[in-house]
C-alpha positions as CSV (number, residue, x, y, z in Angstrom):
1,X,103.2,126.4,83.8
2,X,101.7,128.9,86.2
3,X,103.6,131.0,88.8
4,X,102.2,131.4,91.8
5,X,103.0,134.3,95.0
6,X,103.9,133.1,98.6
7,X,104.3,134.7,101.9
8,X,106.2,132.2,104.3
9,X,107.5,132.9,107.5
10,X,111.4,133.9,106.9
11,X,112.3,130.9,108.6
12,X,110.4,128.3,106.7
13,X,112.2,130.0,103.8
14,X,115.2,130.2,105.0
15,X,115.0,126.9,106.1
16,X,113.5,125.6,102.4
17,X,117.0,127.5,100.6
18,X,119.0,125.6,103.4
19,X,117.9,122.5,102.3
20,X,117.4,123.0,98.7
21,X,120.9,123.7,98.3
22,X,121.9,120.6,100.2
23,X,119.6,118.4,97.3
24,X,121.1,120.2,94.6
25,X,118.1,122.0,93.0
26,X,116.2,125.1,93.4
27,X,113.9,126.7,96.0
28,X,111.3,126.2,93.2
29,X,111.8,122.5,92.6
30,X,111.9,121.9,96.6
31,X,108.4,123.9,96.8
32,X,106.4,122.2,93.6
33,X,108.1,118.3,94.8
34,X,106.9,119.4,98.0
35,X,103.3,120.5,97.5
36,X,102.8,117.5,94.8
37,X,103.6,114.9,97.7
38,X,101.4,115.9,100.2
39,X,98.6,116.8,97.5
40,X,99.5,112.9,96.8
41,X,98.6,112.2,100.6
42,X,95.9,113.8,100.6
43,X,93.9,112.1,97.7
44,X,96.0,108.6,98.6
45,X,93.7,109.0,101.9
46,X,90.2,110.4,100.2
47,X,90.8,107.2,97.9
48,X,91.4,105.0,100.6
49,X,88.7,106.3,102.7
50,X,86.1,105.9,100.0
51,X,87.3,102.6,99.4
52,X,87.0,101.4,103.0
53,X,83.4,103.0,102.7
54,X,82.5,100.5,100.4
55,X,83.7,97.4,102.6
56,X,81.6,94.9,104.8
57,X,82.8,93.6,108.2
58,X,81.4,90.0,106.9
59,X,82.5,89.9,103.9
60,X,86.6,90.4,104.9
61,X,85.8,87.9,107.4
62,X,84.7,85.6,104.8
63,X,87.9,85.7,103.3
64,X,89.9,86.0,106.1
65,X,88.3,82.3,107.2
66,X,89.4,81.1,103.6
67,X,93.2,82.0,104.8
68,X,95.2,78.7,106.1
69,X,96.3,79.1,109.6
70,X,99.3,78.6,109.1
71,X,102.8,80.0,110.3
72,X,104.3,82.4,107.6
73,X,107.6,81.2,106.1
74,X,111.2,82.1,107.2
75,X,111.3,85.0,104.7
76,X,108.3,86.2,105.3
77,X,108.4,86.6,109.6
78,X,109.0,89.6,111.4
79,X,112.2,90.3,112.7
80,X,112.5,90.5,115.8
81,X,113.3,94.3,116.9
82,X,110.0,94.5,115.2
83,X,108.4,91.7,117.1
84,X,108.0,94.2,120.7
85,X,106.1,96.1,118.9
86,X,102.4,95.3,120.7
87,X,100.7,95.8,117.3
88,X,102.9,94.1,114.9
89,X,103.7,90.9,117.2
90,X,102.5,87.5,115.3
91,X,98.7,86.4,116.1
92,X,98.8,82.5,117.8
93,X,95.7,81.9,115.3
94,X,92.0,83.5,114.6
95,X,89.9,83.5,117.1
96,X,87.4,80.3,116.4
97,X,84.2,81.8,116.9
98,X,84.7,84.6,114.4
99,X,86.5,82.2,112.0
100,X,82.8,79.8,112.5
101,X,80.6,82.3,111.6
102,X,82.1,84.1,109.0
103,X,82.2,80.3,107.0
104,X,78.6,79.8,107.7
105,X,77.9,83.2,105.5
């Protein structure tokens, strides 16, 4: 373990003390956990960006062309509440031009 001296705004320090008390942990443990979570998130983004650079759209489309174009099983469907989000709405099928182009390669 190592020690770290840290300057915080009073409001942030007070909020950390209150949250740590509610959670039943020390401020040190709260800060260490919060820092670990933040580092993990940043490292995950870097990892995914590195992997994304290796990806190729043509390979993705070729893989997607192999997937049957069928409705999802009942247990795998989006709940009605999520269906209102346009980004999460079920698709009506893949565009045929892309599927055919991906299969030719």
